[in-house]
Structure formats: structure tokens, C-alpha cells
PARO-179706 format. One record per atom (N, C-alpha, C, O): residue in three letters; x, y, z negated. Coordinates in steps of 0.001 Angstrom, whole numbers, plus 500000, padded with zeros to 6 digits. Layout:
N
ALAXYZ ...
This chain:
290
MET963257726565149195 MET962497726709150496 MET963273727175151646 MET964133727989151310 PRO963242726948152731 PRO964229727329153816 PRO963548728750154154 PRO962365729072154050 ASP964755729566154630 ASP964354730929155041 ASP963512730900156065 ASP963603730032156933 SER962521731921156087 SER961399732024157185 SER961860732167158527 SER961150731842159478 HIS963054732654158665 HIS963518732958160028 HIS964494731908160562 HIS964947732004161702 SER964857730783159637 SER965674729732160166 SER965187729021161492 SER965974728726162391 GLY963910728784161542 GLY963484728059162547 GLY963844728813163918 GLY964382728235164862 SER963446730321163921 SER963544730899165235 SER965162730979165539 SER965638730882166670 ARG965958731183164275 ARG967408731144164492 ARG967922729959165184 ARG968791730019166053 SER967302728763164735 SER967750727402165387 SER967454727338166713 SER968222726865167551 ASN966218727856166981 ASN965786727815168499 ASN966590728625169423 ASN966896728218170544 ARG966957729852168924 ARG967856730725169686 ARG969104729928169876 ARG969605729869170999 SER969601729358168934 SER971005728700168885 SER970974727667169885 SER971846727565170748 ALA969882726822169774 ALA969871725621170818 ALA969642726204172212 ALA970203725646173156 ARG968819727345172448 ARG968597727782173644 ARG970172728280174247 ARG970579727970175367 ARG970854729013173370 ARG972182729311173852 ARG973160728333174099 ARG974075728506174904 ARG972994727286173419 ARG973978726063173704 ARG973496725305174997 ARG974272724606175649 ARG972232725474175317 ARG971740724890176424 ARG972193725754177671 ARG972681725238178677 LEU971991727098177518 LEU972372728065178444 LEU973831727874178753 LEU974239727859179914 ALA974592727734177738 ALA976340727649177852 ALA976587726526178690 ALA977539726604179466 ARG975743725271178660 ARG976112724207179431 ARG975687724572180924 ARG976481724478181860 ILE974540724942181049 ILE974217725561182407 ILE975088726620183109 ILE975298726702184319 ALA975605727501182027 ALA976558728436182796 ALA977693727876183384 ALA978098728345184448 LEU978433726668182692 LEU979328726060183427 LEU979150725689184789 LEU980023725813185648 GLY977997725226184979 GLY977674724884186454 GLY977507725978187363 GLY977892725903188530 VAL976874727132186816 VAL976517728251187623 VAL978025729011187757 VAL978241729598188818 ALA978817729016186968 ALA980159729811187016 ALA980814729146188380 ALA981353729737189315 CYS980593727714188195 CYS981432726978189233 CYS980763727330190532 CYS981455727519191533 GLY979532727424190568 GLY978621727602191707 GLY979183729007192143 GLY979655729060193278 LEU979190730089191421 LEU979449731264191628 LEU980940731519192225 LEU981108732381193088 ALA981907730810191779 ALA983143730814192179 ALA983470729999193414 ALA984336730375194203 LEU982859729014193563 LEU983106727894194802 LEU982043727705195608 LEU982098726850196492 GLY980904728494195410 GLY979828728267196230 GLY978861727227196019 GLY978111726765196879 GLY978939726863194704 GLY977825725951194133 GLY978552724417193904 GLY979356723936194702 CYS978131723804192737 CYS978689722663192330 CYS977781721472192470 CYS978181720327192258 GLN976412721796192872 GLN975587720625193036 GLN974453721265193998 GLN974289722478194130 THR973759720347194595 THR972807720597195506 THR971399720640194878 THR971024719734194134 LEU970607721720195189 LEU969380721884194608 LEU968340721277195513 LEU967298720997194920 GLY968363721007196785 GLY967371720589197400 GLY967449719086198066 GLY966839718758199083 GLY968260718296197347 GLY968381717092197605 GLY967242716138197489 GLY966092716571197416 ALA967532714717197465 ALA966515713796197048 ALA966050713963195853 ALA966769714459194986 GLY964831713598195607 GLY964165713654194159 GLY963812714925193876 GLY963668715189192682 SER963614715889194771 SER963159717307194510 SER961644717168194227 SER960979716458194982 THR960999717865193082 THR959699717882192695 THR959036718969193306 THR957875719174192950 ALA959601719789194252 ALA958843720917194663 ALA957715720545195583 ALA957822719587196349 PRO956671721267195519 PRO955556720774196162 PRO955998720932197707 PRO956768721842198015 PRO955503720038198668 PRO956087720050199966 PRO955712721444200774 PRO956441721801201699 ASN954659722150200430 ASN954296723315200948 ASN954567724616200147 ASN954190725744200464 GLY955258724276199093 GLY955731725608198362 GLY956787726443198903 GLY957647726066199699 ARG956655727642198397 ARG957734728657199020 ARG959220728228198634 ARG960177728347199400 LEU959283727715197349 LEU960456727253197035 LEU961213726158197889 LEU962424726194198107 GLN960416725257198311 GLN960831724182199159 GLN961143724858200545 GLN962199724572201109 ALA960330725675201065 ALA960601726293202213 ALA962037727096202190 ALA962903726900203043 ILE962139727785201381 ILE963448728558201155 ILE964683727401201176 ILE965657727530201919 LEU964530726379200361 LEU965600725395200420 LEU965728724732201746 LEU966866724481202144 SER964774724441202425 SER964814724035203708 SER965311724885204853 SER965698724418205924 ARG965273726127204557 ARG965747727111205609 ARG967294727454205249 ARG968112727833206088 GLY967538727280204002 GLY969075727449203405 GLY969401728955203261 GLY970540729399203117 GLU968193729734203322 GLU968410731186203214 GLU967380731916202276 GLU966218731522202179 LEU967832732914201645 LEU966864733568200688 LEU966738735115201327 LEU967660735932201341 ARG965351735336201867 ARG965205736705202418 ARG964785737682201307 ARG963763737502200645 VAL965594738694201134 VAL965484739646200240 VAL965009741166200862 VAL965590741683201816 GLY964063741677200283 GLY963478742931200686 GLY964015743908199741 GLY964095743745198523 LEU964450745147200540 LEU965129746045199800 LEU965078747416200848 LEU964994747300202070 THR965148748809200084 THR965145749954200902 THR966689750169201529 THR966742750620202673 ALA967898749881200861 ALA969011750317201306 ALA969365751584201186 ALA970363752032201749 ASP968535752331200393 ASP968831753783200179 ASP968726754361198773 ASP968435755530198519 GLN969024753317197811 GLN968812753759196437 GLN970207753470195590 GLN970302752630194696 PRO971204754283196023 PRO972746754012195279 PRO972513754439193844 PRO971741755331193493 PRO973293753678193041 PRO974213752597193365 PRO973539751265193443 PRO974248750306193748 LEU972281751072193211 LEU971556749903193328 LEU971754749103194493 LEU972182747949194512 ASN971347749937195642 ASN971526749354196968 ASN971686750681197869 ASN971055751710197628 MET972537750554198864 MET972736751566199771 MET973688750942200996 MET974386749928200959 LYS973467751955202175 LYS974197751493203342 LYS975376752494203510 LYS975270753716203410 THR976513751802203779 THR977815752664203910 THR977939753174205329 THR977179752793206219 LYS978857753992205507 LYS979268754450206723 LYS979243753483207903 LYS978768753677209022 SER979793752510207468 SER979969751404208532 SER978869750445208725 SER978976749459209454 GLY977759750764208029 GLY976387750165208241 GLY976192748813207078 GLY975187748106207002 GLU977363748698206281 GLU977247747692205400 GLU976213748086204218 GLU976155749252203828 ILE975445747127203692 ILE974452747275202706 ILE975355746768201414 ILE975829745632201442 GLN975565747577200361 GLN976077747165199180 GLN975562747745197965 GLN974728748643198085 GLY975956747347196708 GLY975358747835195544 GLY975383746950194581 GLY975831745828194818 LEU974884747304193250 LEU974532746439192110 LEU973686745362192433 LEU973982744205192135 GLU972433745733193147 GLU971585744768193344 GLU971996743762194471 GLU971438742665194511 ILE972969744105195404 ILE973121743423196402 ILE974197742235195729 ILE974071741039195993 ASP975154742717194917 ASP976043741712194306 ASP975198740804193421 ASP975474739609193320 LEU974179741354192783 LEU973438740449191725 LEU972572739408192464 LEU972375738298191969 VAL972059739773193644 VAL971249738773194543 VAL972261737715195203 VAL971968736528195348 GLU973511738292195592 GLU974495737467196113 GLU974804736381195048 GLU974896735193195355 ALA974937736778193958 ALA975439735803192855 ALA974315734770192713 ALA974571733566192693 LEU973130735226192619 LEU972006734453192468 LEU971920733335193567 LEU971873732133193303 ALA971907733843194768 ALA972038732986195979 ALA973180731871196047 ALA972967730717196418 SER974320732327195674 SER975503731625195786 SER975281730297194743 SER975518729114194986 ALA974840730797193724 ALA974415729601192622 ALA973531728554193087 ALA973630727367192778 MET972519729149193971 MET971402728232194569 MET971777727638195877 MET971008726900196492 GLU973159728016196372 GLU973514727334197675 GLU972654727804198890 GLU972314727109199847 LEU972342729250198643 LEU971644729786199817 LEU972381730879200480 LEU973171731496199765 ARG972273731216201659 ARG972577732364202273 ARG971680733633202066 ARG970486733436201837 VAL972073734703202118 VAL971264735836201686 VAL970851736527203099 VAL971741736665203937 VAL969710736905203352 VAL969258737590204593 VAL968578739021203983 VAL967546738947203315 LEU969109740096204209 LEU968704741266203562 LEU967684742065204687 LEU968109742332205811 VAL966407742388204295 VAL965364742856205128 VAL965186744284204564 VAL964677744393203449 GLU965493745178205117 GLU965144746741205098 GLU963710746972205392 GLU963112746474206346 MET963122747888204363 MET961854748469204678 MET961523749480203834 MET962037749400202717 PRO960750750491204064 PRO960337751628203181 PRO959945751071201860 PRO959448749945201834 PHE960118751745200754 PHE959632751286199444 PHE958237750762199292 PHE957937749748198662 ALA957358751608199973 ALA955886751276199849 ALA955615749975200469 ALA954553749477200096 GLU956323749262201354 GLU956161748137201885 GLU956739746908201314 GLU956489745821201837 LEU957511747008200258 LEU958157746134199449 LEU957301744954198899 LEU957446743780199241 LEU956409745410198020 LEU955497744513197405 LEU954453743720198440 LEU954253742509198351 PRO953847744539199388 PRO953184743780200268 PRO953969742647200994 PRO953457741602201396 ALA955106742948201092 ALA956203741946201976 ALA956295740630201145 ALA956188739510201645 VAL956501740878199855 VAL956437739526198929 VAL955111738859199139 VAL955100737669199452 GLU954027739505198996 GLU952702739025198942 GLU952324738087200217 GLU951749736999200203 SER952803738811201288 SER952597738117202584 SER953510737002203032 SER953205736263203967 GLY954619736894202361 GLY955614735914202484 GLY956791736375203551 GLY957661735619203982 LYS956627737860203907 LYS957722738219204834 LYS959065738220204148 LYS960066738129204859 VAL959187738309202886 VAL960306738107202157 VAL960153737094201171 VAL959034736600201035 ASP961223736650200366 ASP961197735624199314 ASP961126736279197941 ASP960584735788196951 LEU961774737504198020 LEU961775738222196721 LEU962229739829197066 LEU962770740217198102 VAL961941740437196182 VAL962325741952196344 VAL963230742353195230 VAL962913741932194117 ILE964293743087195327 ILE965163743500194353 ILE965648745087194840 ILE966655745232195534 SER964999745988194494 SER965263747251195024 SER964642748367194140 SER963793749151194565 GLY965119748376192916 GLY964815749437192086 GLY963232749455191595 GLY962638750491191298 VAL962756748361191569 VAL961266748378191290 VAL960844748092189668 VAL961171747104189010 THR960183749020189303 THR959923749058187896 THR958833748092187622 THR957902748012188424 ILE958869747305186494 ILE957889746368186158 ILE956845747139185455 ILE957062747725184395 THR955723747128186056 THR954458747735185492 THR953180746764185421 THR953121745865186260 PRO952234746880184543 PRO951170745935184598 PRO950527746046185695 PRO950032744965186014 GLU950286746983186511 GLU949436747148187888 GLU950463746235188874 GLU949903745443189632 ARG951667746295188896 ARG952385745484189817 ARG952397743948189442 ARG952234743026190241 ASN952594743853188237 ASN952578742428187849 ASN951302741718187879 ASN951255740511187645 ALA950188742462188176 ALA948886741748188504 ALA949024741165189906 ALA948446740122190212 ARG949755741807190710 ARG949884741314192235 ARG951092740336192294 ARG950917739304192942 VAL952193740518191745 VAL953369739599191906 VAL953909739360190573 VAL953582739955189546 ALA954896738294190713 ALA955598737790189457 ALA956997738660189388 ALA957625739096190353 PHE957315738795187995 PHE958810739622187992 PHE959534738743187125 PHE958929738022186333 VAL960794738746187213 VAL961931738102186635 VAL962843739468186032 VAL963101740393186802 GLY963248739496184754 GLY964022740396184351 GLY963425740839182964 GLY962737740149182212 PRO963828742116182793 PRO964473743127183455 PRO965939742836183617 PRO966460742238182676 TYR966672743141184609 TYR968077743157184868 TYR968626744477184664 TYR969856744525184704 PHE967980745620184443 PHE968452746976184173 PHE967395747847183734 PHE966270747816184231 ILE967755748654182773 ILE966735749705182272 ILE967180751173182825 ILE968318751639182769 THR966279751655183251 THR966461753207183898 THR965379754153183482 THR964610753770182600 GLY965247755149183922 GLY964173756106183342 GLY963968757181184327 GLY964748757272185276 LYS963021757976184191 LYS962294759015185052 LYS963291760235184856 LYS963763760500183751 SER963584760971186023 SER964366762316185674 SER963932763246186857 SER962934763017187540 LEU964638764151187012 LEU964326765074188433 LEU965689765634188784 LEU966661765494188043 VAL965717766166189744 VAL966970766999190292 VAL966366768172191067 VAL965362767961191749 GLY966920769423191010 GLY966526770521191670 GLY967525771550191661 GLY968553771358191013 ARG967354772631192305 ARG968435773680192592 ARG968402774675191439 ARG969206775606191467 GLU967465774549190333 GLU967534775779189310 GLU968410775034188050 GLU968279773902187586 ALA969231775983187732 ALA970276775503186574 ALA969446775252185404 ALA969927774468184586 SER968331775735185155 SER967657775590183873 SER966964774156183808 SER966420773690182807 PHE967071773590184946 PHE966646772008184689 PHE967457771263183772 PHE967066770212183266 GLU968783771874183503 GLU969401770930182630 GLU969036770974181339 GLU969478770060180643 ASP968337771798180808 ASP967812772204179632 ASP966374771728179157 ASP965887771923178043 VAL965750771016180308 VAL964604770401180118 VAL964434769117179321 VAL965024768111179716 THR963691769069178254 THR963706767873177302 THR962328767263177447 THR962222766066177179 GLU961217767967177855 GLU959810767689177955 GLU959404767798179424 GLU959672768868179971 ILE958841766918180094 ILE958351767008181234 ILE957254768195181359 ILE957162768877182380 SER956491768360180303 SER955404769440180406 SER956080770766180384 SER955348771755180373 GLN957420770938180376 GLN958041772294180401 GLN958072772852181909 GLN958200774034182227 VAL957933771800182731 VAL958064772116184100 VAL956655771892185057 VAL956647771829186286 ASP955646771807184285 ASP954317771565184947 ASP953784772890185073 ASP953305773516184127 ASP953887773381186451 ASP953692774702186947 ASP952993774612188155 ASP953495773809188941 PRO951827775284188605 PRO951142775326189686 PRO951866775970190899 PRO951538775736192062 ALA952971776876190501 ALA953742777248191641 ALA954956776497191954 ALA955841776993192651 ARG955030775367191485 ARG956196774288191732 ARG955708773139192657 ARG954562772702192552 THR956538772688193507 THR956193771506194260 THR957366770566194036 THR958556770869194119 TYR956857769394193741 TYR957823768266193567 TYR957518767199194459 TYR956384766919194846 VAL958813766480194843 VAL958673765309195893 VAL959062764070195236 VAL959989764068194426 THR958412763010195534 THR958687761656195133 THR958601760576196307 THR958166760778197441 LEU959084759445195814 LEU959173758377196703 LEU957762757781196784 LEU957163757543195735 ALA957190757524197998 ALA955751757115198231 ALA955632755651197601 ALA956417754708197705 ALA954310755747196855 ALA954043754388196312 ALA954997754094194995 ALA954963752950194540 SER955757754975194429 SER956501754497193524 SER955935754988192206 SER954974755757192191 THR956597754494190957 THR956099754899189612 THR956390756552189550 THR955759757248188755 SER957202757015190279 SER957346758419190164 SER956332759325190581 SER956082760405190046 GLU955690758759191692 GLU954523759404192146 GLU953402759546191168 GLU952792760601190994 LYS953131758270190451 LYS952405758095189501 LYS952555759046188193 LYS951625759590187598 PHE953942759124187877 PHE954389759966186924 PHE954018761404187012 PHE953567762054186068 VAL954256761888188297 VAL953964763377188621 VAL952519763628188615 VAL952068764622188046 ARG951785762799189204 ARG950323762781189088 ARG949712762844187744 ARG948671763474187562 THR950339762199186770 THR949931762005185462 THR950368763185184423 THR949546763661183640 PHE951597763579184471 PHE952344764309183698 PHE952564765917184308 PHE952817766834183527 LEU952459766107185556 LEU952580767316186145 LEU951353767702187023 LEU951406768117188181 PRO950224767490186261 PRO948896767628187111 PRO948818768881187927 PRO948298768873189042 ARG949337769974187376 ARG949149771441187949 ARG950111771650188842 ARG949874772654189513 ALA951156771081189139 ALA952079771148190435 ALA951530770352191687 ALA950751769399191671 LYS952059770906192664 LYS951823770378193972 LYS952799769227194161 LYS953902769302193620 LEU952476768199194871 LEU953263766770195057 LEU953162766569196488 LEU952081766631197074 VAL954441766290197156 VAL954450765572198355 VAL955307764362198295 VAL956059764262197325 THR955300763367199254 THR955965762284199050 THR956579761799200241 THR956023762002201320 THR957685761167200174 THR958538760783201476 THR958678759234201448 THR958274758600200473 PRO959192758691202411 PRO959355757071202307 PRO960582756720201764 PRO960763755563201384 ASP961609757715201659 ASP962885757404201059 ASP963649758669200342 ASP963313759820200619 TYR964579758418199509 TYR965200759211198586 TYR965802760337199458 TYR965572761513199176 GLU966538760006200469 GLU967174760729201308 GLU966434761980201786 GLU966853763135201703 SER965156761533202348 SER964241762704202805 SER963810763429201680 SER963567764630201797 ALA963687762849200605 ALA963086763691199377 ALA964205764797199049 ALA963866765973198919 VAL965442764426198929 VAL966534765233198481 VAL966833766468199560 VAL967223767591199241 ALA966553765988200941 ALA966532766981201804 ALA965697768108201659 ALA966094769262201823 LEU964524767784201347 LEU963355768876201119 LEU963823769742200020 LEU963729770962200159 VAL964353769202198866 VAL964984770061197765 VAL965855770942198163 VAL965703772144197943 ILE967052770358198908 ILE968198771278199313 ILE967516772318200388 ILE967934773476200404 ASP966601771967201175 ASP966096773098202108 ASP965290774064201565 ASP964944775054202210 GLY964910773824200249 GLY963934774675199750 GLY962350774530200030 GLY961546775457199928 ARG962079773352200360 ARG960742773050200662 ARG960006772420199496 ARG958776772379199473 ALA960769771928198527 ALA960334771385197346 ALA961389771948196182 ALA962568772227196399 ASP960702772052194893 ASP961614772700193763 ASP962528771628193305 ASP963730771753193070 ALA961744770469193203 ALA962862769273192673 ALA962235767960193155 ALA961068767860193535 MET963204766878193096 MET962622765605193273 MET962567764898191914 MET963421765058191043 VAL961544764139191807 VAL961152763358190686 VAL961449761871190979 VAL960813761266191842 GLY962384761315190278 GLY962616759874190631 GLY963566759301189507 GLY963843759848188439 ASP964046757969190023 ASP964932757218189017 ASP966017758141188806 ASP966433758882189696 VAL966508758100187556 VAL967691758768186915 VAL968836758617187654 VAL969620759565187718 LEU969108757408188323 LEU970335757187188958 LEU970141757971190278 LEU971024758785190547 ALA969168757844191086 ALA969021758593192265 ALA969113760007192002 ALA969731760718192795 CYS968586760476191010 CYS968606762167190726 CYS970265762431190502 CYS970748763350191163 ASN971115761708189646 ASN972338761726189385 ASN973148761728190603 ASN974021762587190725 VAL972960760897191476 VAL973764760593192663 VAL973562761908193605 VAL974473762439194241 ALA972159762351193577 ALA971859763315194664 ALA972802764661194302 ALA973359765429195086 ALA972781764667192932 ALA973583765905192454 ALA975084765687192799 ALA975734766571193356 TRP975567764596192486 TRP977083764278192807 TRP977421764494194329 TRP978438765080194700 ARG976476763969195173 ARG976825763960196545 ARG976726765211197169 ARG977404765381198183 HIS975941766210196719 HIS975716767466197273 HIS976148768669196401 HIS975348769597196286 PRO977287768726195809 PRO977806769725194857 PRO977688771154195579 PRO977481772105194825 GLU977794771407196922 GLU977356772597197442 GLU976176773286197236 GLU976103774514197192 ALA975085772382197085 ALA973674772729196782 ALA973397773085195416 ALA972284773500195095 GLY974355772947194573 GLY974062773349193108 GLY972916772811192546 GLY972094773543191996 LEU972757771489192632 LEU971615770889192034 LEU971857770421190634 LEU972968770013190296 SER970751770475189741 SER970976770105188380 SER969958769099187886 SER968868768998188448 THR970260768430186951 THR969404767281186447 THR969232767544184918 THR970159768183184420 PRO968310767207184150 PRO968113767079182813 PRO969235766289182077 PRO969764765362182692 ARG969647766583180794 ARG970743765944180332 ARG970207764173179909 ARG970972763209179928 THR969055764133179631 THR968475762890179438 THR967227762502180210 THR966441763383180557 PRO967003761201180503 PRO965751760939181263 PRO964483760945180265 PRO964469760755179049 PHE963469761209181115 PHE962196761399180223 PHE961558760083179772 PHE960714760126178877 THR961888758967180305 THR961245757763180049 THR962270756636180121 THR963317756852180732 ALA962070755518179579 ALA962821754331179767 ALA961805753028180570 ALA960695752639180207 GLU962539752606181623 GLU961824751873182599 GLU962664750487182862 GLU963854750506183176 PRO961890749263182693 PRO962613748167183040 PRO962367747776184528 PRO961257747780185061 LEU963677747396185203 LEU963679747032186627 LEU963641745725186609 LEU964241745135185710 GLY962896744973187646 GLY962738743697187735 GLY962787742955189240 GLY962541743586190267 ILE963068741810189235 ILE962975741178190552 ILE961593740563190979 ILE961100739562190459 ALA961044741289191984 ALA959781740852192357 ALA959433739587193017 ALA959875739491194161 LEU958711738537192553 LEU958637737389193542 LEU957127736982193581 LEU956322737457192780 PRO956785736092194536 PRO955497735552194836 PRO954796735071193489 PRO955482734509192635 GLY953673735249193325 GLY952986734813191993 GLY952361733312192140 GLY951913732690191177 ASP952388732883193297 ASP951907731523193630 ASP952912730394193715 ASP952576729265194071 ASP954065730696193404 ASP955034729651193138 ASP955832729668191885 ASP956912730260191875 PRO955342729009190738 PRO955955729295189430 PRO957495728450189451 PRO958400728632188637 LEU957511727615190457 LEU958962726833190380 LEU960048727852190838 LEU961140727852190271 LEU959727728872192028 LEU960745729622192534 LEU960852730705191240 LEU961987730993190862 VAL959833731234190640 VAL960013732149189643 VAL960943731538188390 VAL961921732092187887 ASN960405730330188052 ASN961359729731187108 ASN962851729645187382 ASN963669729928186507 LEU963222729227188683 LEU964444729028188982 LEU965294730344189081 LEU966479730350188749 VAL964673731413189530 VAL965425732632189598 VAL965622733161188025 VAL966630733710187581 GLU964525732883187378 GLU964660733433185875 GLU965833732696185113 GLU966579733298184340 ASN965938731332185394 ASN966990730600184788 ASN968200731045185327 ASN969043731165184438 TYR968669731377186594 TYR969849731871187025 TYR970201733244186476 TYR971354733555186179 LEU969165734041186357 LEU969344735387185994 LEU969908735407184479 LEU970874736068184099 ASP969140734583183723 ASP969404734560182126 ASP970906733927182150 ASP971782734414181435 THR971157732831182997 THR972771732619182814 THR973638733661183381 THR974777733654182914 LEU973392734545184258 LEU974202735443184853 LEU974295736473183684 LEU975320737148183594 GLU973339736623182834 GLU973453737518181691 GLU974109737029180596 GLU974886737788180017 ASP973929735736180129 ASP974494735142179210 ASP976020734926179205 ASP976767734945178227 THR976337734710180541 THR978041734499180812 THR978690735761180833 THR979917735692180903 GLY978168736947180788 GLY978595738266181199 GLY978878738728182470 GLY979447739811182608 ILE978501737935183579 ILE978543738207184845 ILE977786739416185224 ILE978301740221186001 LEU976578739613184728 LEU975759740729184886 LEU976326741884184351 LEU976380742875185079 THR976819741949183059 THR977456743016182557 THR978737743473183540 THR978925744655183830 GLN979356742683183883 GLN980791742909184844 GLN980031743663185993 GLN980537744757186243 LEU978981743348186718 LEU978620743794187755 LEU978050745310187594 LEU978254746184188436 LYS977355745486186474 LYS977036746832186056 LYS978219747736185860 LYS978196748895186272 ALA979355747169185175 ALA980416747949184865 ALA981017748465186271 ALA981386749632186405 LYS981088747529187293 LYS981775747814188614 LYS980970749191189170 LYS981602750202189478 TRP979627749116189253 TRP978890750017189819 TRP978711751324189220 TRP978669752372189863 LEU978601751212187879 LEU978186752409187041 LEU979290753098186454 LEU979196754291186162 SER980454752357186235 SER981763753041185550 SER982714753750186565 SER983587754507186140 ASP982542753492188030 ASP983411753964188796 ASP982606754577189929 ASP981978753761190603 GLY982500755868190273 GLY981854756354191333 GLY982608756442192533 GLY982286757341193309 SER983725755548192901 SER984270755624194292 SER983507755353195249 SER983688755878196348 TRP982608754570195045 TRP981597754156196281 TRP980857755258196796 TRP980241755108197851 ILE980835756428196145 ILE980164757470196797 ILE980891757937198156 ILE980231758322199121 GLN982289757876198166 GLN982928758051199387 GLN982628757331200543 GLN982826757804201662 GLU982059755970200308 GLU981531755202201440 GLU980029755501202033 GLU979570754957203037 LEU979453756325201340 LEU978139756904201712 LEU978218757807203020 LEU979094758668203096 PRO977291757610204064 PRO977331758588205234 PRO977248760153204825 PRO977273761021205697 
């Protein structure tokens, strides 16, 4: 009798062989700007679909905050760069599209996808059931987690969030983020304030108007690295594990399918791993921040 898992192994092998063939085309596209046209004759996209509109425009409108290093950030010269920028540039290049970056506060990102102001959002957005009920997600392309950063050295030894649930403390988070929900759920006795961006939140901590910022572990670590004079501390390990995804409109499955296929290919060819290594293994980009 065949092994009970042989079928699934066979399916996985077939999928990987198929992706390997696709990868050749995508690798060529990434290196040379694309090897084939996606919007030519014979396209089966609905005439009024979002994907068809994107292909007709020749550009991919991407929503982001531009203040979440090293995922996305603005340099001293005004250039927007980061892991997510490289990722979406790779996707757009394979799709033979030009990237148009649209900056906005975090709380406006998902409404922008829903209204059609942007075609997709890639800006440290955690995949949650509530968000997935509003928009589609492709990914995850990165796993992160919740942490905090504050001026107390004792924060380094915090292992459970309940240890810092104190009515005498004030925490600041990004408005409309999972961090805000996290504080309301797990720090119910503490005071909570919100800001539209991480920079404002960190400023409240440094100025003493908040005890700590609760946010993505990358944002917390970057805040501590950028402001050594402030004596900021973070826990040694994050409190949660959270998947980050690309948010897309839920009314065009063809667009979702296309982005999903290309993201899978970038992962299977190792390109995504290379991008992560570029931005997470070398912190020289911090010198480029204002």
C-alpha cells in the first residue's frame, strides 16, 4: 500500500516544478524588466476589473506610510526605501509595471484599498480576521511581533506583557494598528494614547509624555538604535508572532491571484530571502534616516 503522505508529497513536488518553470520567466523579468507582456491580446481580465485598469495604466499604485524602517522609510534626501519597497519593485518589474508610491497615515491605508485610491498596500500590515473581512491578503512575506520601547532599563527583563500593566503607566501606539488593540486587550489598566506615525510616538516617549511605545518589534528596535542618547530599552524577545501581508481589494480575484503567484515565485527562487538579508543583516541604512 502506498504511503499515506505520498500524494501530498507528489503534489508539492509538482507545484515546485511548476514554480521553478515560472521562476525562470520571473527571474528574467526581474533582471531585464520582464520577458513577456501580461496585458496583450487574449487577456481574460474583465473589461472593468481592477487588474485590467492597472495594466492599462502601466503603473501600480502602492499605499504605505514611509515611516516604518526598515520596512519602508524616507531618507534625508526624500527617497523612500526599505524591504517592502524592494519587494514591491520586484513584483512590479515582473508584471512590467511602474511603481507609484502613495504616502498616507497608517489608519488610512485599508480604506484607500477599499476605495480604489491605491491598488495595494504594503506597509507592515498584520493579517487579522477583522482586516481580512474587509480586504484580501497575499502572504505573509514577513513574520514580526509586538514589543515595546521605553526609557526604563527594566523593560529589558519583561517577558510577559502583564508585568507592565499598571494604571500609573501611559503607553502610546500607532492609531488603528494591531498594537492599539493589543494595549486595550492586554494592558487594560494602563492609559493609552495614539499617534498617526511612529516618529510622533517615539517623540512622546523621549519627551517623557509616555512611558513606552508599544509596536512592531522592528520599530521598537530601530527607535532604540536611532536614539542612543535617550537610553531606550526593549524586551529581549517579542510578545507575539504576527504575519505581515500585502493588502489588496477583495473584489478582483485575478489581481490577488497574480500578486500571489509572483510573491510565491520570489520566495521559491530565494529573492525574498536576499531582500530580507539586505535590510535586516546590515544596519547601515540607519545613517540615511533624517
